C-alpha positions in Angstrom: 128.6 115.8 102.3 125.0 116.6 103.2 125.8 119.6 105.5 123.5 121.8 103.4 120.5 119.7 104.4 118.8 120.9 107.6 116.8 118.1 109.2 115.2 118.7 112.6 112.9 116.8 115.0 110.0 118.9 113.6 110.8 117.5 110.1 110.6 114.0 111.4 107.3 114.8 113.0 106.0 116.4 109.8 106.9 113.3 107.8 105.4 111.0 110.3 102.1 112.9 110.4 101.9 113.0 106.6 102.6 109.3 106.5 99.7 108.6 109.0 97.4 110.9 107.0 98.3 109.1 103.7 97.7 105.7 105.4 94.3 106.8 106.6 93.4 108.0 103.1 94.6 104.7 101.6 92.7 102.6 104.1 89.6 104.6 103.5 89.7 104.3 99.7 91.3 100.9 99.3 89.1 98.6 97.2 86.8 101.4 95.9 86.6 103.2 92.6 87.6 106.4 94.4 91.2 105.2 94.5 91.4 105.6 90.7 90.2 109.2 90.9 92.9 109.9 93.5 95.6 108.4 91.3 94.4 110.5 88.4 94.5 113.7 90.6 98.0 112.8 91.8 99.2 112.3 88.2 97.8 115.7 87.2 99.6 117.3 90.2 102.9 115.7 89.3 102.6 116.8 85.6 101.7 120.3 86.9 104.9 120.4 89.0 107.0 119.2 86.1 105.6 121.9 83.8 106.3 124.5 86.4 109.9 123.3 86.7 110.3 123.4 82.9 108.7 126.9 82.8 105.9 125.7 80.5 103.8 128.6 81.6 100.7 128.0 79.5 100.3 124.3 80.3 101.2 124.8 84.0 98.7 127.7 84.2 95.9 125.5 82.8 96.7 122.7 85.1 97.0 125.0 88.1 93.5 126.5 87.5 92.2 123.0 87.0 93.5 121.8 90.3 92.6 124.9 92.3 89.1 125.1 90.8 88.5 121.4 91.4 88.5 121.6 95.2 84.8 122.2 95.4 84.1 119.4 92.9 86.3 117.0 94.9 84.3 117.8 98.1 81.1 116.9 96.2 82.5 113.8 94.6 84.1 112.5 97.9 81.3 113.6 100.2 80.7 110.2 101.7 84.5 109.4 101.9 85.2 112.7 103.7 82.4 112.1 106.1 83.7 108.6 106.9 87.2 109.9 107.2 86.1 112.4 109.9 84.2 109.7 111.6 87.2 107.4 111.5 89.4 110.0 113.1 86.8 111.0 115.7 86.0 107.4 116.9 89.5 106.0 116.9 90.4 104.8 120.4 93.8 106.3 121.0 93.6 105.5 124.7 94.2 101.8 123.9 97.9 101.1 123.4 97.3 98.3 120.9 94.8 100.3 118.9 97.2 103.2 118.8 99.9 101.0 117.4 97.5 99.7 114.8 97.3 103.3 113.4 100.9 103.2 112.5 101.3 99.5 111.9 102.9 100.2 108.5 105.9 101.3 110.5 106.0 98.2 112.6 107.6 94.9 111.5 104.9 92.8 113.1 101.9 93.7 115.1 99.2 91.4 113.7 95.6 91.0 114.8 94.5 88.6 117.5 91.1 88.0 115.9 90.7 84.3 115.3 89.1 84.3 111.8 88.9 80.5 111.4 86.8 80.1 114.5 84.4 82.9 113.4 84.0 81.5 109.9 83.6 77.9 111.2 80.9 79.1 113.6 79.1 80.9 110.7 79.2 77.8 108.6 77.6 75.8 111.4 74.9 78.5 111.9 74.2 78.6 108.2 73.5 74.8 108.1 70.6 75.3 110.5 69.6 78.7 109.1 70.3 80.4 112.4 70.5 84.2 112.0 73.6 85.8 113.3 75.3 89.2 113.1 78.9 89.5 114.2 80.8 92.8 114.2 84.6 92.8 114.4 86.1 96.0 115.8 89.2 97.2 114.1 90.8 100.7 114.8 87.6 102.6 115.5 86.3 102.2 119.0 82.8 100.7 119.2 82.3 101.6 122.8 79.4 103.9 121.8 77.6 100.8 120.5 78.7 98.4 123.2 76.8 100.5 125.7 73.5 99.8 123.9 73.8 96.0 124.6 74.9 93.6 127.3 78.6 93.6 128.1 80.5 90.4 128.1 84.1 89.2 128.4 84.2 85.8 126.8 86.8 84.2 124.7 85.6 83.6 121.2 85.0 79.9 120.3 82.6 78.0 118.1 80.4 76.7 120.9 79.7 80.0 122.5 79.0 81.8 119.2 76.4 79.1 118.4 74.9 79.2 121.8 74.5 83.0 121.8 72.7 83.0 118.4 70.6 79.9 119.2 66.9 80.8 118.5 65.8 80.3 122.1 68.7 82.1 123.6 67.9 85.4 125.3 71.1 86.9 123.8 70.3 86.1 120.1 68.6 89.4 119.2 70.8 92.2 118.0 74.5 92.1 117.1 77.6 90.6 118.8 80.8 92.6 119.0 84.2 91.0 119.0 87.4 92.9 120.1 90.6 90.9 119.6 89.9 87.4 120.8 87.0 88.4 123.1 83.2 88.8 122.8 82.7 92.2 124.5 79.0 92.7 124.0 75.8 91.0 122.8 72.3 92.2 121.9 73.9 95.4 120.5 71.7 97.8 118.6 73.3 99.0 115.4 72.6 102.1 113.3 70.4 101.2 110.3 71.6 102.2 106.8 69.4 104.2 104.5 71.2 102.9 101.4 69.2 101.1 98.8 69.8 97.3 98.9 68.1 94.4 97.2 64.7 93.5 98.7 65.8 90.0 99.6 68.1 91.4 102.3 66.5 92.3 105.6 67.1 94.4 108.7 70.1 92.4 109.7 71.9 93.4 106.5 70.9 97.0 106.8 72.3 97.1 110.3 75.6 95.6 109.1 75.9 98.1 106.3 75.0 100.9 108.8 77.8 100.2 111.2 80.4 99.7 108.4 79.3 103.0 106.9 80.0 104.9 110.1 83.1 103.0 111.3 85.9 100.8 109.9 84.4 97.7 111.5 83.7 94.6 109.4 80.6 92.4 109.7 80.0 88.8 108.9 76.4 87.6 109.1 74.1 84.6 108.5 70.7 85.1 107.0 67.9 83.5 109.0 65.8 83.1 105.8 68.3 81.5 103.4 71.3 80.5 105.6 73.5 82.6 103.3 76.7 84.0 104.8 77.4 87.7 103.9 80.6 89.7 104.4 80.2 93.4 104.7 82.9 96.1 104.8 82.9 99.9 104.1 79.1 99.9 103.7 79.0 97.3 101.0 78.9 93.6 100.3 82.2 91.9 99.7 81.8 89.1 97.2 83.6 85.8 97.7 83.7 82.6 95.7 84.0 80.0 98.5 85.0 79.5 102.1 88.7 79.7 101.4 88.2 83.0 99.6 86.1 84.4 102.4 88.8 83.3 104.9 91.5 85.0 102.9 89.6 88.3 102.6 88.6 88.2 106.3 92.1 87.5 107.5 93.6 90.3 105.3 91.1 92.8 106.6 91.7 92.2 110.3 95.5 92.1 110.1 
């Protein structure tokens, strides 16, 4: 019945690569206003193709010029997103089997993250009670080895007690950031890149560092302010607002899965 359809291994590979590319774009733009711009562009493209099929030459010509001439405008509008996309591709750790599977997890029935979000949030709550400053970076698909090398390497299972002891004010490990990969603390005293973005004056260097690393990678940060004891959740170079602990836990869990 479908003998006229030629389907080869290269077609399968083509579809797979396009699916991965679309996944990266969705992951990059999810939760931002840029996703609405992309949807608008996609609708214009669909309308353009329909007008071409219906041989509506005038309208299809206008839409065609609009789409072709808008490439430069799109590069300007999406400058930050394009930069982050290239960084995402360049820093992804494909040598790690689990990280590679995470790139195509939308094709898997169940891969799941091993990050224990409850332990991390509980530790931050306890640190917040004593206004103990903390900066925790959770690695996702982008390898953070280039940052790990700036600190002290560890291989400790994440638990509430060890997180509190690391960030205890008299601990030699409390300065800098802590990086978590899966269920393990892999580095402490890590130096993070500082963001140049404008943020409210009440936020300090710890927040700038968290924004800096999430601007350059897809990592997420959860931190505790030493001045106020306030817990902040940072992703994609911005603050993620949450109403209470349950809301924070839900957002955190969704981001690491």
